[in-house]
C-alpha positions in Angstrom: 6.2 -24.3 -21.0 5.2 -22.7 -17.6 3.8 -19.3 -17.8 3.2 -17.3 -14.6 1.1 -14.0 -14.5 0.7 -11.5 -11.8 -2.4 -9.8 -10.5 -2.6 -7.1 -7.8 -5.0 -4.4 -6.9 -4.9 -0.5 -7.2 -3.6 0.2 -3.7 -0.2 -1.3 -4.6 1.0 2.1 -5.8 3.1 0.6 -8.6 4.2 3.0 -11.3 2.9 2.9 -14.8 6.3 1.9 -16.0 6.6 -1.0 -13.6 3.1 -2.3 -14.5 4.0 -2.2 -18.2 7.5 -3.7 -17.8 6.3 -6.7 -16.0 2.9 -7.1 -17.5 1.1 -6.9 -14.2 -2.7 -6.9 -14.1 -4.1 -4.4 -11.8 -7.7 -4.7 -10.5 -9.0 -1.4 -9.2 -11.0 -0.7 -6.0 -14.0 1.6 -6.1 -14.4 4.9 -4.2 -17.3 7.3 -3.7 -17.2 11.0 -2.8 -20.5 12.8 -1.9 -22.6 10.3 -4.0 -20.1 10.5 -7.0 -18.7 7.0 -7.8 -15.2 6.4 -9.2 -12.9 3.6 -10.1 -9.5 4.0 -8.4 -6.9 5.1 -10.9 -9.3 4.7 -13.9 -11.9 7.4 -13.6 -10.2 9.6 -11.0 -6.5 10.4 -10.6 -4.7 10.7 -7.2 -4.3 14.4 -7.7 -8.0 14.9 -8.5 -8.9 12.9 -5.5 -7.0 15.1 -3.1 -8.8 18.1 -4.4 -12.2 16.5 -4.0 -11.4 15.2 -0.6 -10.7 18.6 0.7 -14.1 19.9 -0.6 -16.2 16.8 0.3 -18.8 17.1 3.1 -18.5 13.5 4.0 -15.7 10.9 4.3 -15.1 9.2 1.0 -16.3 5.6 0.9 -14.3 2.8 -0.5 -15.4 -0.7 -1.8 -13.6 -3.8 -2.9 -13.7 -4.9 -6.5 -16.7 -7.1 -7.6 -16.0 -10.8 -7.6 -16.9 -10.8 -11.3 -14.1 -8.3 -12.1 -11.6 -10.7 -10.7 -13.2 -13.7 -12.5 -12.9 -11.7 -15.8 -9.3 -10.9 -15.2 -8.4 -14.5 -14.2 -10.4 -16.0 -17.2 -8.5 -13.8 -19.6 -5.0 -14.5 -18.2 -5.8 -18.2 -17.9 -6.0 -18.4 -21.7 -2.2 -18.3 -21.8 -1.0 -18.6 -18.2 -0.4 -21.9 -16.5 -0.3 -20.2 -13.1 -1.8 -16.9 -11.8 -0.6 -15.3 -8.6 -2.9 -12.7 -7.2 -1.4 -10.5 -4.4 -3.6 -8.1 -2.4 -3.9 -5.7 0.4 -4.2 -6.9 3.9 -7.5 -8.4 5.0 -7.7 -6.2 8.2 -8.6 -3.1 6.1 -10.4 -4.5 3.0 -12.3 -7.5 1.8 -10.5 -7.4 -1.5 -8.5 -10.6 -0.8 -11.7 -12.4 0.0 -13.2 -11.3 -3.2 -10.2 -12.6 -5.1 -10.3 -15.9 -3.3 -14.0 -16.4 -4.2 -13.2 -15.5 -7.8 -10.4 -18.0 -7.8 -12.8 -20.7 -6.8 -15.1 -19.8 -9.7 -12.6 -19.4 -12.5 -11.2 -22.4 -14.4 -7.7 -20.8 -14.3 -5.1 -21.9 -11.8 -5.0 -19.0 -9.3 -3.2 -18.6 -6.0 -4.4 -15.7 -3.9 -2.0 -14.1 -1.4 -2.8 -11.7 1.5 0.4 -9.5 1.4 -0.3 -8.4 5.0 0.5 -4.9 3.8 -0.8 -2.3 1.4 0.4 0.6 -0.8 3.9 0.5 -1.9 4.8 -2.1 0.7 2.6 -4.6 -1.2 4.0 -3.1 -4.5 7.6 -4.0 -3.5 6.4 -7.6 -2.7 4.7 -7.7 -6.2 7.9 -6.4 -7.8 10.0 -9.1 -6.3 7.7 -11.7 -7.6 7.8 -10.0 -11.0 11.6 -10.1 -11.1 11.7 -13.7 -10.1 9.3 -14.6 -12.9 11.4 -12.5 -15.3 14.4 -14.5 -14.1 12.7 -17.8 -15.1 12.1 -19.1 -11.6 9.6 -21.8 -11.2 6.1 -21.3 -9.6 7.2 -22.7 -6.2 10.3 -20.6 -6.3 8.2 -17.4 -7.0 6.0 -18.3 -4.0 9.1 -18.6 -1.8 10.4 -15.2 -3.0 6.9 -13.7 -2.1 6.9 -15.2 1.4 10.5 -14.0 2.1 9.6 -10.5 0.8 6.6 -10.3 3.1 8.9 -11.3 6.0 11.4 -8.7 5.1 9.1 -5.8 4.6 8.6 -3.0 7.2 5.9 -0.3 7.0 5.6 2.8 9.1 2.9 5.5 8.7 2.5 9.0 10.2 -1.0 10.6 10.3 -0.9 14.4 10.8 -4.7 15.2 10.5 -7.1 13.0 12.3 -10.3 14.1 10.7 -10.6 11.1 8.3 -9.8 8.6 11.0 -12.6 10.2 13.2 -15.2 10.3 10.4 -14.4 6.7 9.5 -14.9 5.7 13.1 -11.4 4.3 13.7 -11.1 6.6 16.7 -14.0 8.0 18.7 -15.1 11.6 18.0 -14.5 12.5 21.7 -10.9 11.2 21.5 -10.5 12.8 18.1 -11.6 16.2 19.3 -9.4 15.8 22.4 -6.4 14.8 20.3 -6.8 17.5 17.7 -7.1 20.0 20.5 -3.7 18.9 21.9 -2.2 18.6 18.4 -1.7 14.9 18.7 0.2 13.1 15.8 0.2 9.4 15.3 3.1 7.1 14.4 1.7 3.7 13.2 3.3 0.5 12.1 1.8 -2.5 10.3 2.5 -5.7 12.3 1.3 -9.1 11.2 -1.3 -7.5 8.9 -2.7 -5.1 11.6 -2.2 -1.4 12.0 -0.8 -0.6 15.4 -0.3 2.8 17.0 3.3 2.8 18.3 3.5 6.4 19.4 1.2 9.3 20.1 2.8 12.7 20.4 2.1 16.4 20.5 3.3 18.3 17.4 5.8 17.3 14.8 8.8 17.2 17.1 7.6 14.0 18.6 7.2 12.4 15.2 10.6 13.6 14.1 12.2 11.9 17.1 10.5 8.6 16.2 11.5 9.0 12.6 15.2 9.5 13.7 15.0 6.3 15.7 13.6 4.5 12.7 16.4 5.8 10.4 19.0 4.6 12.9 17.4 1.2 13.0 17.4 1.1 9.2 21.1 1.9 9.3 21.8 -1.0 11.6 19.9 -3.7 9.5 22.5 -6.4 9.4 21.8 -7.6 5.9 21.2 -4.3 4.5 18.3 -2.6 2.7 17.3 -3.5 -0.8 14.7 -0.8 -1.6 13.0 2.1 0.1 9.6 3.7 -0.8 7.8 6.8 0.4 4.0 7.1 -0.1 2.3 10.3 0.7 -0.9 12.2 0.6 0.8 15.6 0.2 4.4 16.6 0.4 4.4 19.3 3.2 7.7 20.6 4.5 7.9 18.0 7.3 7.4 15.1 4.8 9.9 16.5 2.3 12.6 17.1 4.9 12.4 13.4 5.9 12.6 12.2 2.3 15.8 14.4 2.0 17.2 12.8 5.1 16.6 9.3 3.7 18.3 10.2 0.4 21.5 11.4 2.3 21.5 8.3 4.6 20.9 5.7 1.8 22.5 7.3 -1.4 23.0 3.7 -2.9 19.5 2.3 -2.1 16.7 2.7 -4.7 14.2 5.3 -3.3 10.8 5.6 -4.9 8.4 8.4 -3.9 4.8 8.2 -4.9 1.5 9.8 -4.1 -0.6 7.0 -2.5 -3.8 5.5 -3.6 -7.1 7.4 -3.0 -8.2 4.2 -1.1 -5.5 4.9 1.4 -5.9 8.6 1.5 -9.6 8.3 2.4 -8.5 6.8 5.7 -5.4 8.7 6.5 -6.3 12.2 5.3 -4.2 14.8 3.7 -0.4 15.1 4.5 -0.1 11.5 5.8 3.2 9.8 4.8 4.3 6.2 4.9 7.8 4.8 4.9 8.4 1.2 3.8 11.6 -0.7 3.2 12.5 -4.2 2.0 15.5 -5.8 3.7 17.9 -8.0 1.8 17.5 -11.7 2.6 
Protein backbone atom coordinates (compact mmCIF):
# COMPACT_ATOMS: atom_id res chain seq x y z
CA UNK A 1 0.00 0.00 0.00
CA UNK A 2 1.30 3.45 -0.97
CA UNK A 3 1.90 5.80 1.94
CA UNK A 4 2.76 9.46 1.26
CA UNK A 5 4.06 11.81 3.94
CA UNK A 6 4.56 15.56 3.77
CA UNK A 7 7.43 17.68 5.06
CA UNK A 8 7.67 21.47 5.05
CA UNK A 9 9.57 24.13 6.97
CA UNK A 10 8.62 26.55 9.73
CA UNK A 11 8.02 29.49 7.39
CA UNK A 12 4.86 27.79 6.05
CA UNK A 13 2.78 29.42 8.81
CA UNK A 14 0.52 26.40 9.17
CA UNK A 15 -1.61 26.32 12.30
CA UNK A 16 -0.97 23.66 14.96
CA UNK A 17 -4.39 22.20 14.14
CA UNK A 18 -3.53 21.82 10.44
CA UNK A 19 -0.18 20.23 11.21
CA UNK A 20 -1.78 17.71 13.56
CA UNK A 21 -4.77 16.94 11.33
CA UNK A 22 -2.63 16.01 8.33
CA UNK A 23 0.44 14.70 10.22
CA UNK A 24 2.74 17.19 8.48
CA UNK A 25 6.39 17.18 9.55
CA UNK A 26 7.78 20.70 10.01
CA UNK A 27 11.54 21.30 9.93
CA UNK A 28 12.36 24.59 11.73
CA UNK A 29 14.77 27.24 10.53
CA UNK A 30 17.17 28.95 12.93
CA UNK A 31 17.33 32.56 14.05
CA UNK A 32 19.73 34.65 16.14
CA UNK A 33 19.04 37.92 17.96
CA UNK A 34 22.02 39.75 19.46
CA UNK A 35 24.03 36.52 19.88
CA UNK A 36 21.09 34.58 21.31
CA UNK A 37 20.24 31.56 19.15
CA UNK A 38 16.75 30.16 18.70
CA UNK A 39 14.91 27.48 16.75
CA UNK A 40 11.92 28.96 14.92
CA UNK A 41 8.66 27.96 16.59
CA UNK A 42 10.45 25.65 19.05
CA UNK A 43 12.51 27.78 21.43
CA UNK A 44 10.94 31.14 20.58
CA UNK A 45 7.35 32.07 19.79
CA UNK A 46 6.24 34.57 17.16
CA UNK A 47 5.00 36.98 19.82
CA UNK A 48 8.22 36.78 21.83
CA UNK A 49 10.24 37.34 18.68
CA UNK A 50 8.40 40.60 17.94
CA UNK A 51 9.27 41.87 21.42
CA UNK A 52 12.92 40.94 21.08
CA UNK A 53 13.17 42.36 17.56
CA UNK A 54 11.99 45.75 18.85
CA UNK A 55 14.71 45.74 21.48
CA UNK A 56 17.55 44.25 19.44
CA UNK A 57 20.56 46.36 18.51
CA UNK A 58 21.14 44.43 15.30
CA UNK A 59 19.08 42.83 12.56
CA UNK A 60 18.11 39.27 13.50
CA UNK A 61 20.04 36.67 11.51
CA UNK A 62 18.40 33.61 9.99
CA UNK A 63 19.84 30.26 8.92
CA UNK A 64 18.50 27.27 7.05
CA UNK A 65 18.15 23.92 8.83
CA UNK A 66 21.19 21.69 8.88
CA UNK A 67 21.25 18.94 6.26
CA UNK A 68 21.42 16.40 9.07
CA UNK A 69 18.08 17.59 10.45
CA UNK A 70 16.41 16.85 7.13
CA UNK A 71 18.12 13.44 6.92
CA UNK A 72 16.86 12.62 10.41
CA UNK A 73 13.27 13.51 9.47
CA UNK A 74 13.41 11.68 6.13
CA UNK A 75 14.95 8.55 7.69
CA UNK A 76 12.22 8.41 10.35
CA UNK A 77 9.36 8.96 7.91
CA UNK A 78 10.92 6.49 5.47
CA UNK A 79 10.33 3.66 7.94
CA UNK A 80 6.63 3.74 7.03
CA UNK A 81 6.24 5.98 3.97
CA UNK A 82 6.75 4.81 0.40
CA UNK A 83 7.01 8.45 -0.77
CA UNK A 84 7.97 11.67 1.01
CA UNK A 85 7.17 15.06 -0.55
CA UNK A 86 9.15 17.94 0.96
CA UNK A 87 7.89 21.45 0.12
CA UNK A 88 9.94 24.52 1.03
CA UNK A 89 10.28 28.28 0.77
CA UNK A 90 11.61 29.85 -2.39
CA UNK A 91 15.28 29.51 -3.14
CA UNK A 92 15.69 33.25 -3.81
CA UNK A 93 15.49 34.04 -0.08
CA UNK A 94 16.84 30.89 1.60
CA UNK A 95 19.05 27.88 1.00
CA UNK A 96 16.55 25.64 2.81
CA UNK A 97 15.39 23.87 -0.34
CA UNK A 98 19.02 23.13 -1.27
CA UNK A 99 19.63 21.62 2.18
CA UNK A 100 16.55 19.47 1.70
CA UNK A 101 17.77 18.30 -1.72
CA UNK A 102 21.18 17.37 -0.37
CA UNK A 103 19.51 15.43 2.44
CA UNK A 104 17.28 13.66 -0.10
CA UNK A 105 20.44 12.40 -1.81
CA UNK A 106 21.77 11.01 1.47
CA UNK A 107 18.70 9.32 2.94
CA UNK A 108 17.57 5.90 1.78
CA UNK A 109 13.96 7.08 1.81
CA UNK A 110 12.22 8.10 -1.42
CA UNK A 111 12.06 11.92 -1.23
CA UNK A 112 10.85 14.49 -3.75
CA UNK A 113 11.89 18.05 -2.85
CA UNK A 114 9.85 20.95 -4.25
CA UNK A 115 10.64 24.66 -4.32
CA UNK A 116 7.20 26.15 -3.66
CA UNK A 117 8.31 29.47 -5.25
CA UNK A 118 6.63 31.15 -2.28
CA UNK A 119 6.91 31.35 1.48
CA UNK A 120 4.71 31.90 4.53
CA UNK A 121 1.04 31.03 4.23
CA UNK A 122 1.26 30.97 0.42
CA UNK A 123 3.44 27.91 0.78
CA UNK A 124 1.22 26.71 3.58
CA UNK A 125 -1.81 26.73 1.29
CA UNK A 126 0.12 24.67 -1.26
CA UNK A 127 1.10 22.17 1.43
CA UNK A 128 -2.53 21.95 2.56
CA UNK A 129 -3.70 21.23 -0.98
CA UNK A 130 -1.21 18.35 -1.09
CA UNK A 131 -2.34 17.14 2.33
CA UNK A 132 -5.99 17.10 1.28
CA UNK A 133 -5.12 15.21 -1.90
CA UNK A 134 -3.27 12.58 0.14
CA UNK A 135 -6.20 12.38 2.54
CA UNK A 136 -8.49 11.73 -0.44
CA UNK A 137 -6.35 8.77 -1.46
CA UNK A 138 -4.80 10.28 -4.58
CA UNK A 139 -1.69 8.65 -6.01
CA UNK A 140 1.82 10.05 -5.68
CA UNK A 141 1.71 11.35 -9.27
CA UNK A 142 -1.72 12.91 -8.71
CA UNK A 143 -0.50 14.65 -5.55
CA UNK A 144 2.44 16.13 -7.45
CA UNK A 145 0.00 17.40 -10.08
CA UNK A 146 -2.12 19.01 -7.35
CA UNK A 147 0.98 20.75 -5.97
CA UNK A 148 2.04 22.10 -9.36
CA UNK A 149 -1.45 23.45 -10.05
CA UNK A 150 -1.60 25.05 -6.60
CA UNK A 151 1.72 26.80 -7.25
CA UNK A 152 0.36 28.12 -10.56
CA UNK A 153 -2.84 29.34 -8.89
CA UNK A 154 -1.24 31.10 -5.90
CA UNK A 155 -0.84 34.88 -5.67
CA UNK A 156 1.17 36.67 -2.96
CA UNK A 157 1.36 40.40 -2.19
CA UNK A 158 3.29 42.04 0.63
CA UNK A 159 3.27 45.52 2.11
CA UNK A 160 6.24 46.83 4.07
CA UNK A 161 5.55 49.88 6.21
CA UNK A 162 8.89 50.22 8.01
CA UNK A 163 12.10 49.90 5.99
CA UNK A 164 14.62 49.60 8.84
CA UNK A 165 15.04 45.81 8.55
CA UNK A 166 15.36 45.93 4.77
CA UNK A 167 18.06 48.59 5.15
CA UNK A 168 19.93 46.68 7.87
CA UNK A 169 19.72 43.51 5.81
CA UNK A 170 21.26 45.21 2.79
CA UNK A 171 18.24 44.64 0.57
CA UNK A 172 18.08 48.38 -0.08
CA UNK A 173 20.97 50.82 0.32
CA UNK A 174 21.23 52.90 3.48
CA UNK A 175 21.17 56.10 1.43
CA UNK A 176 18.03 55.04 -0.41
CA UNK A 177 16.54 53.79 2.85
CA UNK A 178 17.18 57.04 4.68
CA UNK A 179 15.75 58.98 1.75
CA UNK A 180 12.71 56.71 1.60
CA UNK A 181 12.06 56.92 5.32
CA UNK A 182 12.33 60.69 5.17
CA UNK A 183 9.67 60.76 2.47
CA UNK A 184 7.51 58.17 4.30
CA UNK A 185 7.83 55.72 1.42
CA UNK A 186 5.87 52.46 1.70
CA UNK A 187 6.47 49.39 -0.45
CA UNK A 188 3.96 47.13 -2.18
CA UNK A 189 5.63 43.90 -3.26
CA UNK A 190 4.62 40.80 -5.17
CA UNK A 191 6.25 37.39 -5.48
CA UNK A 192 6.56 36.57 -9.18
CA UNK A 193 8.20 33.34 -10.35
CA UNK A 194 9.88 32.87 -7.00
CA UNK A 195 11.30 36.41 -6.86
CA UNK A 196 10.22 39.37 -4.73
CA UNK A 197 9.42 42.32 -6.99
CA UNK A 198 8.58 45.90 -6.00
CA UNK A 199 5.40 46.75 -7.89
CA UNK A 200 4.71 50.08 -6.22
CA UNK A 201 6.50 52.68 -4.10
CA UNK A 202 4.30 55.34 -2.59
CA UNK A 203 4.24 58.04 0.06
CA UNK A 204 2.09 57.27 3.05
CA UNK A 205 -0.67 54.74 3.56
CA UNK A 206 -3.04 56.25 1.01
CA UNK A 207 -0.87 54.99 -1.84
CA UNK A 208 -0.90 51.50 -0.40
CA UNK A 209 -4.63 51.57 0.13
CA UNK A 210 -5.20 52.52 -3.49
CA UNK A 211 -3.14 49.51 -4.58
CA UNK A 212 -4.96 47.22 -2.14
CA UNK A 213 -8.27 48.41 -3.58
CA UNK A 214 -7.02 47.50 -7.06
CA UNK A 215 -5.98 44.05 -5.84
CA UNK A 216 -9.36 43.48 -4.19
CA UNK A 217 -11.09 44.34 -7.46
CA UNK A 218 -8.82 41.93 -9.35
CA UNK A 219 -9.73 39.22 -6.85
CA UNK A 220 -13.43 39.84 -7.39
CA UNK A 221 -12.89 39.43 -11.12
CA UNK A 222 -11.00 36.11 -10.98
CA UNK A 223 -13.00 34.03 -13.52
CA UNK A 224 -12.73 30.70 -11.71
CA UNK A 225 -13.21 32.18 -8.26
CA UNK A 226 -11.04 32.02 -5.15
CA UNK A 227 -10.66 28.92 -3.00
CA UNK A 228 -8.82 30.30 0.04
CA UNK A 229 -7.43 33.60 1.34
CA UNK A 230 -4.81 34.13 4.01
CA UNK A 231 -3.35 37.14 5.77
CA UNK A 232 0.10 36.95 7.34
CA UNK A 233 1.21 39.87 9.47
CA UNK A 234 3.93 41.17 11.78
CA UNK A 235 1.53 43.29 13.81
CA UNK A 236 -2.11 44.22 13.35
CA UNK A 237 -2.11 47.99 13.23
CA UNK A 238 -5.20 49.94 12.24
CA UNK A 239 -4.33 49.93 8.53
CA UNK A 240 -3.81 46.16 8.38
CA UNK A 241 -6.94 45.39 10.37
CA UNK A 242 -9.04 47.66 8.16
CA UNK A 243 -7.99 45.74 5.06
CA UNK A 244 -8.73 42.41 6.71
CA UNK A 245 -12.22 43.71 7.50
CA UNK A 246 -12.67 44.72 3.86
CA UNK A 247 -11.69 41.23 2.72
CA UNK A 248 -14.18 39.61 5.07
CA UNK A 249 -16.99 41.74 3.61
CA UNK A 250 -15.97 41.20 -0.02
CA UNK A 251 -15.48 37.42 0.31
CA UNK A 252 -17.87 36.22 3.03
CA UNK A 253 -17.97 32.67 1.65
CA UNK A 254 -14.23 32.17 1.12
CA UNK A 255 -12.19 30.73 4.01
CA UNK A 256 -9.96 33.49 5.42
CA UNK A 257 -7.07 32.60 7.73
CA UNK A 258 -5.17 35.27 9.66
CA UNK A 259 -1.81 34.37 11.22
CA UNK A 260 1.22 36.08 12.71
CA UNK A 261 4.00 35.27 10.27
CA UNK A 262 7.20 33.38 11.00
CA UNK A 263 10.07 35.19 12.74
CA UNK A 264 12.17 34.26 9.70
CA UNK A 265 9.95 36.44 7.52
CA UNK A 266 9.56 39.19 10.13
CA UNK A 267 13.32 39.54 10.40
CA UNK A 268 13.35 40.84 6.82
CA UNK A 269 10.06 42.74 6.61
CA UNK A 270 10.10 44.39 10.03
CA UNK A 271 7.15 45.18 12.25
CA UNK A 272 3.66 45.92 10.88
CA UNK A 273 4.31 44.31 7.50
CA UNK A 274 1.36 42.40 6.08
CA UNK A 275 1.00 39.87 3.28
CA UNK A 276 -2.10 38.86 1.36
CA UNK A 277 -2.16 35.53 -0.43
CA UNK A 278 -4.94 33.72 -2.21
CA UNK A 279 -5.43 30.44 -3.99
CA UNK A 280 -7.57 30.45 -7.11
CA UNK A 281 -9.81 27.54 -8.03
CA UNK A 282 -8.58 25.41 -10.90
